[in-house]
All heavy atoms as a GROMACS GRO file, in nm:
protein
  630
    1MET      N    1   7.450  13.724   7.517
    1MET     CA    2   7.581  13.718   7.459
    1MET      C    3   7.569  13.726   7.307
    1MET      O    4   7.569  13.625   7.240
    1MET     CB    5   7.648  13.588   7.501
    1MET     CG    6   7.674  13.580   7.648
    1MET     SD    7   7.749  13.424   7.689
    1MET     CE    8   7.696  13.412   7.856
    2PRO      N    9   7.552  13.843   7.258
    2PRO     CA   10   7.530  13.860   7.114
    2PRO      C   11   7.654  13.829   7.032
    2PRO      O   12   7.767  13.843   7.078
    2PRO     CB   13   7.490  14.006   7.101
    2PRO     CG   14   7.544  14.072   7.222
    2PRO     CD   15   7.549  13.968   7.330
    3ASN      N   16   7.631  13.786   6.912
    3ASN     CA   17   7.735  13.764   6.812
    3ASN      C   18   7.843  13.665   6.854
    3ASN      O   19   7.960  13.685   6.828
    3ASN     CB   20   7.799  13.896   6.769
    3ASN     CG   21   7.696  13.988   6.707
    3ASN    OD1   22   7.603  13.942   6.643
    3ASN    ND2   23   7.714  14.117   6.727
    4GLN      N   24   7.804  13.560   6.924
    4GLN     CA   25   7.900  13.457   6.956
    4GLN      C   26   7.925  13.372   6.832
    4GLN      O   27   7.831  13.343   6.757
    4GLN     CB   28   7.849  13.368   7.068
    4GLN     CG   29   7.844  13.435   7.202
    4GLN     CD   30   7.797  13.339   7.310
    4GLN    OE1   31   7.741  13.234   7.280
    4GLN    NE2   32   7.818  13.375   7.433
    5PRO      N   33   8.048  13.330   6.810
    5PRO     CA   34   8.074  13.244   6.695
    5PRO      C   35   7.996  13.113   6.705
    5PRO      O   36   7.984  13.054   6.811
    5PRO     CB   37   8.224  13.217   6.705
    5PRO     CG   38   8.278  13.316   6.800
    5PRO     CD   39   8.165  13.361   6.887
    6GLY      N   40   7.941  13.072   6.595
    6GLY     CA   41   7.869  12.945   6.593
    6GLY      C   42   7.722  12.955   6.632
    6GLY      O   43   7.650  12.856   6.622
    7ARG      N   44   7.678  13.068   6.677
    7ARG     CA   45   7.537  13.085   6.713
    7ARG      C   46   7.468  13.169   6.609
    7ARG      O   47   7.520  13.268   6.562
    7ARG     CB   48   7.523  13.155   6.848
    7ARG     CG   49   7.550  13.063   6.964
    7ARG     CD   50   7.516  13.131   7.091
    7ARG     NE   51   7.372  13.123   7.113
    7ARG     CZ   52   7.314  13.157   7.225
    7ARG    NH1   53   7.384  13.204   7.324
    7ARG    NH2   54   7.184  13.147   7.239
    8ARG      N   55   7.349  13.126   6.576
    8ARG     CA   56   7.269  13.206   6.484
    8ARG      C   57   7.206  13.322   6.560
    8ARG      O   58   7.172  13.309   6.677
    8ARG     CB   59   7.157  13.122   6.424
    8ARG     CG   60   7.206  13.023   6.322
    8ARG     CD   61   7.089  12.962   6.254
    8ARG     NE   62   7.081  12.823   6.298
    8ARG     CZ   63   6.983  12.742   6.271
    8ARG    NH1   64   6.879  12.783   6.203
    8ARG    NH2   65   6.983  12.619   6.312
    9SER      N   66   7.189  13.434   6.490
    9SER     CA   67   7.123  13.547   6.554
    9SER      C   68   6.974  13.517   6.565
    9SER      O   69   6.917  13.445   6.483
    9SER     CB   70   7.147  13.675   6.474
    9SER     OG   71   7.091  13.661   6.346
   10ARG      N   72   6.913  13.573   6.665
   10ARG     CA   73   6.769  13.554   6.683
   10ARG      C   74   6.695  13.638   6.582
   10ARG      O   75   6.738  13.747   6.547
   10ARG     CB   76   6.726  13.597   6.822
   10ARG     CG   77   6.774  13.506   6.928
   10ARG     CD   78   6.724  13.555   7.062
   10ARG     NE   79   6.753  13.455   7.162
   10ARG     CZ   80   6.662  13.403   7.243
   10ARG    NH1   81   6.538  13.446   7.238
   10ARG    NH2   82   6.695  13.312   7.330
   11ARG      N   83   6.581  13.586   6.538
   11ARG     CA   84   6.495  13.665   6.451
   11ARG      C   85   6.352  13.647   6.497
   11ARG      O   86   6.318  13.547   6.558
   11ARG     CB   87   6.511  13.629   6.304
   11ARG     CG   88   6.462  13.493   6.268
   11ARG     CD   89   6.480  13.473   6.117
   11ARG     NE   90   6.411  13.354   6.074
   11ARG     CZ   91   6.284  13.348   6.039
   11ARG    NH1   92   6.210  13.456   6.041
   11ARG    NH2   93   6.229  13.235   6.001
   12TYR      N   94   6.273  13.746   6.469
   12TYR     CA   95   6.134  13.746   6.514
   12TYR      C   96   6.054  13.645   6.433
   12TYR      O   97   6.061  13.642   6.310
   12TYR     CB   98   6.074  13.886   6.497
   12TYR     CG   99   5.930  13.893   6.537
   12TYR    CD1  100   5.894  13.890   6.671
   12TYR    CD2  101   5.830  13.899   6.443
   12TYR    CE1  102   5.761  13.895   6.709
   12TYR    CE2  103   5.696  13.904   6.480
   12TYR     CZ  104   5.664  13.902   6.613
   12TYR     OH  105   5.532  13.907   6.650
   13ILE      N  106   5.978  13.561   6.502
   13ILE     CA  107   5.885  13.467   6.438
   13ILE      C  108   5.746  13.508   6.480
   13ILE      O  109   5.716  13.516   6.600
   13ILE     CB  110   5.914  13.322   6.479
   13ILE    CG1  111   6.055  13.282   6.435
   13ILE    CG2  112   5.810  13.228   6.420
   13ILE    CD1  113   6.099  13.146   6.485
   14ASP      N  114   5.661  13.536   6.385
   14ASP     CA  115   5.526  13.585   6.413
   14ASP      C  116   5.432  13.466   6.440
   14ASP      O  117   5.360  13.420   6.353
   14ASP     CB  118   5.476  13.668   6.296
   14ASP     CG  119   5.351  13.747   6.331
   14ASP    OD1  120   5.294  13.725   6.440
   14ASP    OD2  121   5.310  13.832   6.250
   15TRP      N  122   5.437  13.417   6.564
   15TRP     CA  123   5.354  13.302   6.601
   15TRP      C  124   5.206  13.337   6.596
   15TRP      O  125   5.123  13.251   6.568
   15TRP     CB  126   5.393  13.252   6.740
   15TRP     CG  127   5.533  13.199   6.746
   15TRP    CD1  128   5.637  13.252   6.816
   15TRP    CD2  129   5.586  13.084   6.679
   15TRP    NE1  130   5.750  13.177   6.796
   15TRP    CE2  131   5.722  13.074   6.713
   15TRP    CE3  132   5.531  12.989   6.593
   15TRP    CZ2  133   5.803  12.972   6.665
   15TRP    CZ3  134   5.612  12.888   6.545
   15TRP    CH2  135   5.746  12.879   6.581
   16ARG      N  136   5.173  13.462   6.622
   16ARG     CA  137   5.032  13.503   6.618
   16ARG      C  138   4.976  13.489   6.476
   16ARG      O  139   4.865  13.440   6.457
   16ARG     CB  140   5.018  13.648   6.666
   16ARG     CG  141   4.875  13.694   6.681
   16ARG     CD  142   4.868  13.836   6.735
   16ARG     NE  143   4.950  13.854   6.853
   16ARG     CZ  144   4.905  13.845   6.978
   16ARG    NH1  145   4.779  13.821   6.999
   16ARG    NH2  146   4.985  13.862   7.080
   17GLU      N  147   5.054  13.527   6.377
   17GLU     CA  148   5.010  13.512   6.238
   17GLU      C  149   4.992  13.364   6.203
   17GLU      O  150   4.895  13.326   6.138
   17GLU     CB  151   5.110  13.576   6.142
   17GLU     CG  152   5.069  13.565   5.997
   17GLU     CD  153   5.168  13.625   5.900
   17GLU    OE1  154   5.259  13.696   5.943
   17GLU    OE2  155   5.151  13.601   5.780
   18ALA      N  156   5.086  13.282   6.246
   18ALA     CA  157   5.076  13.138   6.220
   18ALA      C  158   4.950  13.081   6.287
   18ALA      O  159   4.878  13.000   6.227
   18ALA     CB  160   5.200  13.065   6.271
   19ALA      N  161   4.922  13.124   6.410
   19ALA     CA  162   4.803  13.076   6.480
   19ALA      C  163   4.676  13.116   6.406
   19ALA      O  164   4.583  13.036   6.393
   19ALA     CB  165   4.801  13.132   6.623
   20GLN      N  166   4.672  13.239   6.357
   20GLN     CA  167   4.554  13.284   6.282
   20GLN      C  168   4.536  13.204   6.154
   20GLN      O  169   4.424  13.170   6.116
   20GLN     CB  170   4.565  13.433   6.252
   20GLN     CG  171   4.551  13.519   6.375
   20GLN     CD  172   4.579  13.667   6.348
   20GLN    OE1  173   4.633  13.703   6.245
   20GLN    NE2  174   4.545  13.750   6.446
   21MET      N  175   4.646  13.173   6.088
   21MET     CA  176   4.638  13.095   5.965
   21MET      C  177   4.589  12.953   5.994
   21MET      O  178   4.504  12.900   5.922
   21MET     CB  179   4.774  13.092   5.895
   21MET     CG  180   4.816  13.228   5.842
   21MET     SD  181   4.978  13.224   5.766
   21MET     CE  182   4.937  13.141   5.614
   22LEU      N  183   4.642  12.892   6.100
   22LEU     CA  184   4.600  12.756   6.134
   22LEU      C  185   4.452  12.753   6.175
   22LEU      O  186   4.378  12.664   6.136
   22LEU     CB  187   4.688  12.700   6.246
   22LEU     CG  188   4.833  12.671   6.208
   22LEU    CD1  189   4.914  12.636   6.331
   22LEU    CD2  190   4.841  12.561   6.104
   23ALA      N  191   4.409  12.853   6.253
   23ALA     CA  192   4.269  12.860   6.295
   23ALA      C  193   4.178  12.884   6.175
   23ALA      O  194   4.062  12.842   6.175
   23ALA     CB  195   4.250  12.971   6.398
   24GLY      N  196   4.231  12.948   6.072
   24GLY     CA  197   4.153  12.976   5.952
   24GLY      C  198   4.149  12.860   5.854
   24GLY      O  199   4.087  12.870   5.749
   25GLY      N  200   4.217  12.750   5.886
   25GLY     CA  201   4.210  12.632   5.801
   25GLY      C  202   4.330  12.608   5.712
   25GLY      O  203   4.331  12.514   5.633
   26GLN      N  204   4.432  12.693   5.723
   26GLN     CA  205   4.553  12.670   5.643
   26GLN      C  206   4.627  12.546   5.694
   26GLN      O  207   4.618  12.511   5.811
   26GLN     CB  208   4.648  12.790   5.653
   26GLN     CG  209   4.597  12.914   5.589
   26GLN     CD  210   4.598  12.905   5.437
   26GLN    OE1  211   4.682  12.839   5.378
   26GLN    NE2  212   4.501  12.969   5.376
   27THR      N  213   4.700  12.482   5.607
   27THR     CA  214   4.780  12.366   5.648
   27THR      C  215   4.903  12.415   5.724
   27THR      O  216   4.946  12.529   5.706
   27THR     CB  217   4.827  12.286   5.526
   27THR    OG1  218   4.914  12.368   5.448
   27THR    CG2  219   4.709  12.237   5.442
   28PRO      N  220   4.959  12.329   5.810
   28PRO     CA  221   5.083  12.368   5.879
   28PRO      C  222   5.194  12.405   5.782
   28PRO      O  223   5.271  12.497   5.808
   28PRO     CB  224   5.118  12.244   5.962
   28PRO     CG  225   4.986  12.179   5.987
   28PRO     CD  226   4.906  12.202   5.862
   29ALA      N  227   5.202  12.335   5.670
   29ALA     CA  228   5.307  12.366   5.571
   29ALA      C  229   5.290  12.507   5.516
   29ALA      O  230   5.387  12.582   5.502
   29ALA     CB  231   5.304  12.264   5.458
   30ALA      N  232   5.167  12.546   5.485
   30ALA     CA  233   5.141  12.679   5.431
   30ALA      C  234   5.168  12.787   5.536
   30ALA      O  235   5.226  12.891   5.505
   30ALA     CB  236   4.996  12.689   5.382
   31ALA      N  237   5.126  12.763   5.660
   31ALA     CA  238   5.150  12.860   5.767
   31ALA      C  239   5.300  12.876   5.792
   31ALA      O  240   5.350  12.988   5.808
   31ALA     CB  241   5.079  12.818   5.895
   32ALA      N  242   5.374  12.765   5.795
   32ALA     CA  243   5.518  12.770   5.819
   32ALA      C  244   5.588  12.847   5.707
   32ALA      O  245   5.674  12.931   5.734
   32ALA     CB  246   5.574  12.629   5.830
   33LYS      N  247   5.549  12.820   5.584
   33LYS     CA  248   5.612  12.890   5.472
   33LYS      C  249   5.583  13.040   5.478
   33LYS      O  250   5.671  13.121   5.451
   33LYS     CB  251   5.560  12.832   5.340
   33LYS     CG  252   5.628  12.890   5.220
   33LYS     CD  253   5.581  12.823   5.093
   33LYS     CE  254   5.654  12.882   4.972
   33LYS     NZ  255   5.613  12.819   4.848
   34ALA      N  256   5.462  13.076   5.517
   34ALA     CA  257   5.424  13.217   5.522
   34ALA      C  258   5.505  13.296   5.626
   34ALA      O  259   5.533  13.414   5.606
   34ALA     CB  260   5.274  13.231   5.552
   35ILE      N  261   5.542  13.231   5.736
   35ILE     CA  262   5.619  13.303   5.838
   35ILE      C  263   5.768  13.274   5.830
   35ILE      O  264   5.845  13.323   5.912
   35ILE     CB  265   5.566  13.276   5.981
   35ILE    CG1  266   5.580  13.130   6.020
   35ILE    CG2  267   5.423  13.324   5.995
   35ILE    CD1  268   5.552  13.103   6.167
   36GLY      N  269   5.809  13.193   5.731
   36GLY     CA  270   5.951  13.174   5.704
   36GLY      C  271   6.023  13.074   5.792
   36GLY      O  272   6.142  13.091   5.820
   37ILE      N  273   5.953  12.970   5.836
   37ILE     CA  274   6.017  12.864   5.914
   37ILE      C  275   5.982  12.729   5.852
   37ILE      O  276   5.896  12.720   5.765
   37ILE     CB  277   5.974  12.867   6.062
   37ILE    CG1  278   5.823  12.843   6.075
   37ILE    CG2  279   6.016  12.998   6.130
   37ILE    CD1  280   5.776  12.824   6.218
   38SER      N  281   6.046  12.624   5.901
   38SER     CA  282   6.015  12.490   5.850
   38SER      C  283   5.888  12.438   5.916
   38SER      O  284   5.851  12.479   6.027
   38SER     CB  285   6.130  12.394   5.878
   38SER     OG  286   6.139  12.367   6.016
   39GLU      N  287   5.821  12.347   5.847
   39GLU     CA  288   5.701  12.286   5.905
   39GLU      C  289   5.736  12.211   6.033
   39GLU      O  290   5.661  12.212   6.129
   39GLU     CB  291   5.637  12.193   5.804
   39GLU     CG  292   5.507  12.131   5.853
   39GLU     CD  293   5.441  12.040   5.752
   39GLU    OE1  294   5.495  12.020   5.642
   39GLU    OE2  295   5.334  11.987   5.786
   40ASP      N  296   5.854  12.148   6.034
   40ASP     CA  297   5.898  12.076   6.153
   40ASP      C  298   5.910  12.171   6.273
   40ASP      O  299   5.867  12.139   6.384
   40ASP     CB  300   6.032  12.008   6.126
   40ASP     CG  301   6.081  11.928   6.245
   40ASP    OD1  302   6.008  11.838   6.290
   40ASP    OD2  303   6.194  11.957   6.292
   41ARG      N  304   5.965  12.290   6.251
   41ARG     CA  305   5.979  12.390   6.358
   41ARG      C  306   5.842  12.435   6.408
   41ARG      O  307   5.821  12.449   6.529
   41ARG     CB  308   6.059  12.511   6.304
   41ARG     CG  309   6.069  12.627   6.402
   41ARG     CD  310   6.161  12.593   6.518
   41ARG     NE  311   6.181  12.706   6.604
   41ARG     CZ  312   6.113  12.728   6.717
   41ARG    NH1  313   6.021  12.644   6.757
   41ARG    NH2  314   6.138  12.834   6.790
   42LEU      N  315   5.748  12.454   6.316
   42LEU     CA  316   5.613  12.494   6.355
   42LEU      C  317   5.548  12.385   6.440
   42LEU      O  318   5.488  12.413   6.544
   42LEU     CB  319   5.528  12.521   6.231
   42LEU     CG  320   5.382  12.557   6.258
   42LEU    CD1  321   5.371  12.697   6.317
   42LEU    CD2  322   5.300  12.547   6.131
   43MET      N  323   5.562  12.260   6.398
   43MET     CA  324   5.499  12.150   6.472
   43MET      C  325   5.565  12.128   6.609
   43MET      O  326   5.497  12.097   6.705
   43MET     CB  327   5.502  12.022   6.388
   43MET     CG  328   5.417  12.032   6.262
   43MET     SD  329   5.248  12.095   6.290
   43MET     CE  330   5.178  11.967   6.390
   44ARG      N  331   5.696  12.148   6.618
   44ARG     CA  332   5.762  12.138   6.749
   44ARG      C  333   5.709  12.245   6.843
   44ARG      O  334   5.684  12.219   6.961
   44ARG     CB  335   5.914  12.152   6.735
   44ARG     CG  336   5.983  12.028   6.690
   44ARG     CD  337   6.134  12.033   6.714
   44ARG     NE  338   6.195  12.163   6.691
   44ARG     CZ  339   6.255  12.200   6.579
   44ARG    NH1  340   6.262  12.118   6.477
   44ARG    NH2  341   6.310  12.319   6.568
   45HIS      N  342   5.690  12.365   6.790
   45HIS     CA  343   5.638  12.474   6.873
   45HIS      C  344   5.493  12.444   6.914
   45HIS      O  345   5.453  12.468   7.028
   45HIS     CB  346   5.646  12.606   6.797
   45HIS     CG  347   5.629  12.726   6.884
   45HIS    ND1  348   5.719  12.760   6.982
   45HIS    CD2  349   5.533  12.821   6.887
   45HIS    CE1  350   5.678  12.869   7.044
   45HIS    NE2  351   5.566  12.909   6.988
   46PHE      N  352   5.415  12.389   6.821
   46PHE     CA  353   5.276  12.352   6.849
   46PHE      C  354   5.270  12.250   6.963
   46PHE      O  355   5.185  12.258   7.051
   46PHE     CB  356   5.213  12.293   6.723
   46PHE     CG  357   5.073  12.244   6.741
   46PHE    CD1  358   4.967  12.331   6.745
   46PHE    CD2  359   5.048  12.108   6.753
   46PHE    CE1  360   4.837  12.287   6.762
   46PHE    CE2  361   4.918  12.062   6.769
   46PHE     CZ  362   4.813  12.151   6.774
   47GLU      N  363   5.364  12.155   6.962
   47GLU     CA  364   5.363  12.048   7.063
   47GLU      C  365   5.415  12.092   7.199
   47GLU      O  366   5.382  12.030   7.300
   47GLU     CB  367   5.447  11.931   7.013
   47GLU     CG  368   5.385  11.862   6.893
   47GLU     CD  369   5.480  11.767   6.823
   47GLU    OE1  370   5.598  11.758   6.863
   47GLU    OE2  371   5.434  11.700   6.729
   48THR      N  372   5.493  12.200   7.204
   48THR     CA  373   5.558  12.236   7.331
   48THR      C  374   5.512  12.368   7.391
   48THR      O  375   5.542  12.395   7.507
   48THR     CB  376   5.711  12.243   7.313
   48THR    OG1  377   5.742  12.340   7.214
   48THR    CG2  378   5.768  12.108   7.272
   49SER      N  379   5.442  12.451   7.316
   49SER     CA  380   5.410  12.585   7.366
   49SER      C  381   5.262  12.599   7.400
   49SER      O  382   5.176  12.601   7.312
   49SER     CB  383   5.447  12.690   7.261
   49SER     OG  384   5.401  12.817   7.301
   50ARG      N  385   5.234  12.611   7.526
   50ARG     CA  386   5.096  12.635   7.571
   50ARG      C  387   5.046  12.770   7.520
   50ARG      O  388   4.929  12.785   7.483
   50ARG     CB  389   5.091  12.630   7.724
   50ARG     CG  390   4.960  12.663   7.786
   50ARG     CD  391   4.857  12.558   7.754
   50ARG     NE  392   4.728  12.604   7.804
   50ARG     CZ  393   4.615  12.548   7.773
   50ARG    NH1  394   4.614  12.443   7.695
   50ARG    NH2  395   4.503  12.596   7.818
   51HIS      N  396   5.133  12.869   7.517
   51HIS     CA  397   5.096  13.001   7.470
   51HIS      C  398   5.051  12.996   7.323
   51HIS      O  399   4.953  13.060   7.285
   51HIS     CB  400   5.212  13.099   7.486
   51HIS     CG  401   5.180  13.238   7.442
   51HIS    ND1  402   5.231  13.294   7.328
   51HIS    CD2  403   5.098  13.332   7.495
   51HIS    CE1  404   5.183  13.416   7.313
   51HIS    NE2  405   5.102  13.441   7.413
   52PHE      N  406   5.123  12.920   7.241
   52PHE     CA  407   5.086  12.907   7.100
   52PHE      C  408   4.949  12.840   7.086
   52PHE      O  409   4.867  12.883   7.005
   52PHE     CB  410   5.193  12.826   7.026
   52PHE     CG  411   5.175  12.820   6.877
   52PHE    CD1  412   5.154  12.935   6.802
   52PHE    CD2  413   5.180  12.700   6.811
   52PHE    CE1  414   5.138  12.930   6.665
   52PHE    CE2  415   5.165  12.692   6.673
   52PHE     CZ  416   5.144  12.808   6.600
   53LEU      N  417   4.923  12.740   7.167
   53LEU     CA  418   4.790  12.675   7.164
   53LEU      C  419   4.681  12.774   7.202
   53LEU      O  420   4.573  12.776   7.142
   53LEU     CB  421   4.788  12.554   7.258
   53LEU     CG  422   4.877  12.438   7.219
   53LEU    CD1  423   4.872  12.330   7.326
   53LEU    CD2  424   4.838  12.383   7.084
   54ASP      N  425   4.709  12.858   7.302
   54ASP     CA  426   4.613  12.961   7.341
   54ASP      C  427   4.589  13.060   7.228
   54ASP      O  428   4.475  13.103   7.204
   54ASP     CB  429   4.660  13.036   7.466
   54ASP     CG  430   4.652  12.951   7.592
   54ASP    OD1  431   4.579  12.850   7.592
   54ASP    OD2  432   4.719  12.987   7.691
   55LEU      N  433   4.695  13.097   7.156
   55LEU     CA  434   4.680  13.188   7.041
   55LEU      C  435   4.589  13.126   6.934
   55LEU      O  436   4.504  13.194   6.877
   55LEU     CB  437   4.815  13.222   6.979
   55LEU     CG  438   4.906  13.316   7.056
   55LEU    CD1  439   5.042  13.325   6.987
   55LEU    CD2  440   4.844  13.453   7.069
   56ILE      N  441   4.608  12.997   6.908
   56ILE     CA  442   4.525  12.929   6.808
   56ILE      C  443   4.379  12.926   6.854
   56ILE      O  444   4.288  12.955   6.775
   56ILE     CB  445   4.577  12.787   6.782
   56ILE    CG1  446   4.715  12.793   6.716
   56ILE    CG2  447   4.479  12.708   6.694
   56ILE    CD1  448   4.786  12.659   6.708
   57MET      N  449   4.356  12.894   6.980
   57MET     CA  450   4.220  12.888   7.033
   57MET      C  451   4.154  13.026   7.026
   57MET      O  452   4.038  13.038   6.986
   57MET     CB  453   4.220  12.837   7.177
   57MET     CG  454   4.270  12.694   7.190
   57MET     SD  455   4.171  12.575   7.101
   57MET     CE  456   4.023  12.578   7.197
   58ARG      N  457   4.228  13.131   7.065
   58ARG     CA  458   4.173  13.266   7.060
   58ARG      C  459   4.142  13.310   6.918
   58ARG      O  460   4.040  13.375   6.894
   58ARG     CB  461   4.272  13.364   7.124
   58ARG     CG  462   4.222  13.412   7.259
   58ARG     CD  463   4.310  13.520   7.314
   58ARG     NE  464   4.418  13.453   7.388
   58ARG     CZ  465   4.541  13.496   7.395
   58ARG    NH1  466   4.578  13.606   7.337
   58ARG    NH2  467   4.631  13.429   7.462
   59ALA      N  468   4.230  13.275   6.825
   59ALA     CA  469   4.207  13.312   6.685
   59ALA      C  470   4.082  13.242   6.632
   59ALA      O  471   4.002  13.302   6.560
   59ALA     CB  472   4.329  13.276   6.600
   60GLY      N  473   4.064  13.116   6.668
   60GLY     CA  474   3.945  13.043   6.624
   60GLY      C  475   3.818  13.102   6.682
   60GLY      O  476   3.717  13.117   6.612
   61GLU      N  477   3.823  13.139   6.809
   61GLU     CA  478   3.706  13.199   6.874
   61GLU      C  479   3.675  13.334   6.811
   61GLU      O  480   3.558  13.367   6.788
   61GLU     CB  481   3.731  13.215   7.024
   61GLU     CG  482   3.614  13.271   7.100
   61GLU     CD  483   3.488  13.186   7.092
   61GLU    OE1  484   3.499  13.063   7.076
   61GLU    OE2  485   3.378  13.243   7.102
   62SER      N  486   3.776  13.414   6.781
   62SER     CA  487   3.755  13.543   6.717
   62SER      C  488   3.689  13.526   6.580
   62SER      O  489   3.598  13.601   6.544
   62SER     CB  490   3.887  13.617   6.699
   62SER     OG  491   3.942  13.649   6.823
   63ARG      N  492   3.734  13.426   6.506
   63ARG     CA  493   3.674  13.400   6.374
   63ARG      C  494   3.528  13.359   6.386
   63ARG      O  495   3.444  13.402   6.309
   63ARG     CB  496   3.752  13.291   6.300
   63ARG     CG  497   3.883  13.339   6.247
   63ARG     CD  498   3.955  13.228   6.173
   63ARG     NE  499   4.082  13.274   6.123
   63ARG     CZ  500   4.097  13.333   6.005
   63ARG    NH1  501   3.994  13.351   5.926
   63ARG    NH2  502   4.216  13.373   5.966
   64ARG      N  503   3.497  13.275   6.486
   64ARG     CA  504   3.358  13.232   6.506
   64ARG      C  505   3.269  13.350   6.544
   64ARG      O  506   3.158  13.365   6.492
   64ARG     CB  507   3.351  13.123   6.614
   64ARG     CG  508   3.389  12.986   6.562
   64ARG     CD  509   3.362  12.878   6.665
   64ARG     NE  510   3.449  12.891   6.782
   64ARG     CZ  511   3.573  12.846   6.788
   64ARG    NH1  512   3.626  12.786   6.685
   64ARG    NH2  513   3.644  12.860   6.897
   65CYS      N  514   3.318  13.435   6.633
   65CYS     CA  515   3.240  13.552   6.675
   65CYS      C  516   3.218  13.647   6.559
   65CYS      O  517   3.108  13.701   6.542
   65CYS     CB  518   3.311  13.625   6.789
   65CYS     SG  519   3.307  13.536   6.946
   66LEU      N  520   3.321  13.669   6.479
   66LEU     CA  521   3.308  13.756   6.363
   66LEU      C  522   3.206  13.700   6.264
   66LEU      O  523   3.122  13.773   6.212
   66LEU     CB  524   3.444  13.776   6.295
   66LEU     CG  525   3.444  13.864   6.171
   66LEU    CD1  526   3.395  14.004   6.204
   66LEU    CD2  527   3.583  13.869   6.111
   67ALA      N  528   3.212  13.570   6.239
   67ALA     CA  529   3.118  13.508   6.146
   67ALA      C  530   2.975  13.522   6.196
   67ALA      O  531   2.884  13.552   6.119
   67ALA     CB  532   3.154  13.361   6.126
   68GLN      N  533   2.955  13.502   6.327
   68GLN     CA  534   2.821  13.518   6.383
   68GLN      C  535   2.773  13.661   6.372
   68GLN      O  536   2.658  13.687   6.340
   68GLN     CB  537   2.820  13.474   6.530
   68GLN     CG  538   2.823  13.324   6.548
   68GLN     CD  539   2.822  13.286   6.694
   68GLN    OE1  540   2.852  13.368   6.781
   68GLN    NE2  541   2.788  13.163   6.722
   69ALA      N  542   2.861  13.755   6.399
   69ALA     CA  543   2.823  13.896   6.392
   69ALA      C  544   2.785  13.935   6.249
   69ALA      O  545   2.691  14.011   6.228
   69ALA     CB  546   2.936  13.984   6.443
   70LEU      N  547   2.859  13.884   6.153
   70LEU     CA  548   2.831  13.917   6.014
   70LEU      C  549   2.700  13.854   5.966
   70LEU      O  550   2.636  13.906   5.877
   70LEU     CB  551   2.947  13.873   5.924
   70LEU     CG  552   3.075  13.952   5.944
   70LEU    CD1  553   3.188  13.892   5.859
   70LEU    CD2  554   3.056  14.098   5.911
   71GLN      N  555   2.661  13.743   6.027
   71GLN     CA  556   2.536  13.677   5.991
   71GLN      C  557   2.418  13.733   6.069
   71GLN      O  558   2.304  13.698   6.042
   71GLN     CB  559   2.545  13.526   6.017
   71GLN     CG  560   2.641  13.456   5.924
   71GLN     CD  561   2.657  13.309   5.961
   71GLN    OE1  562   2.603  13.262   6.060
   71GLN    NE2  563   2.732  13.237   5.881
   72GLY      N  564   2.445  13.815   6.167
   72GLY     CA  565   2.339  13.875   6.247
   72GLY      C  566   2.285  13.782   6.354
   72GLY      O  567   2.182  13.807   6.414
   73ALA      N  568   2.355  13.672   6.381
   73ALA     CA  569   2.311  13.578   6.483
   73ALA      C  570   2.352  13.629   6.621
   73ALA      O  571   2.453  13.697   6.635
   73ALA     CB  572   2.375  13.441   6.459
   74PRO      N  573   2.272  13.597   6.723
   74PRO     CA  574   2.311  13.638   6.858
   74PRO      C  575   2.437  13.564   6.900
   74PRO      O  576   2.456  13.448   6.869
   74PRO     CB  577   2.191  13.598   6.944
   74PRO     CG  578   2.118  13.496   6.866
   74PRO     CD  579   2.146  13.524   6.721
   75MET      N  580   2.524  13.634   6.971
   75MET     CA  581   2.651  13.573   7.013
   75MET      C  582   2.632  13.507   7.147
   75MET      O  583   2.566  13.559   7.236
   75MET     CB  584   2.762  13.679   7.019
   75MET     CG  585   2.786  13.736   6.883
   75MET     SD  586   2.931  13.836   6.856
   75MET     CE  587   3.035  13.820   6.990
   76GLU      N  588   2.694  13.389   7.164
   76GLU     CA  589   2.686  13.316   7.291
   76GLU      C  590   2.785  13.377   7.389
   76GLU      O  591   2.894  13.416   7.353
   76GLU     CB  592   2.723  13.168   7.268
   76GLU     CG  593   2.630  13.097   7.176
   76GLU     CD  594   2.675  12.954   7.152
   76GLU    OE1  595   2.751  12.901   7.233
   76GLU    OE2  596   2.634  12.898   7.051
   77GLN      N  597   2.746  13.382   7.514
   77GLN     CA  598   2.834  13.431   7.618
   77GLN      C  599   2.898  13.313   7.688
   77GLN      O  600   2.832  13.215   7.719
   77GLN     CB  601   2.755  13.514   7.720
   77GLN     CG  602   2.699  13.642   7.664
   77GLN     CD  603   2.810  13.739   7.628
   77GLN    OE1  604   2.911  13.747   7.695
   77GLN    NE2  605   2.789  13.812   7.521
   78ASP      N  606   3.027  13.322   7.714
   78ASP     CA  607   3.098  13.217   7.785
   78ASP      C  608   3.078  13.239   7.933
   78ASP      O  609   3.123  13.337   7.990
   78ASP     CB  610   3.247  13.224   7.751
   78ASP     CG  611   3.326  13.112   7.819
   78ASP    OD1  612   3.262  13.017   7.867
   78ASP    OD2  613   3.449  13.123   7.822
   79THR      N  614   3.007  13.147   7.999
   79THR     CA  615   2.976  13.160   8.141
   79THR      C  616   3.060  13.064   8.225
   79THR      O  617   3.030  13.043   8.340
   79THR     CB  618   2.827  13.133   8.167
   79THR    OG1  619   2.795  13.001   8.118
   79THR    CG2  620   2.741  13.237   8.097
   80SER      N  621   3.165  13.006   8.165
   80SER     CA  622   3.244  12.908   8.237
   80SER      C  623   3.336  12.970   8.340
   80SER      O  624   3.390  12.901   8.424
   80SER     CB  625   3.326  12.823   8.139
   80SER     OG  626   3.418  12.906   8.071
   81GLY      N  627   3.358  13.099   8.333
   81GLY     CA  628   3.443  13.154   8.437
   81GLY      C  629   3.517  13.269   8.396
   81GLY      O  630   3.590  13.338   8.426
   0.00000   0.00000   0.00000
């Protein structure tokens, strides 16, 4: 029901970018500001969204793998399943 009175229009929030920033060590305040939302909104999403947690975990793992590759260290294989 688009354009209903009293409702805000939806806008795209780049949760993937926020996850990458958080995994990279940015503060929640900095990540929220970068994607244009309040820190409270970011933290509510962090607490309620399993998908967002998965994005953060994947971003952290990607950063670790990249760091290992750049150092020339052998990469560990995940054999958990």
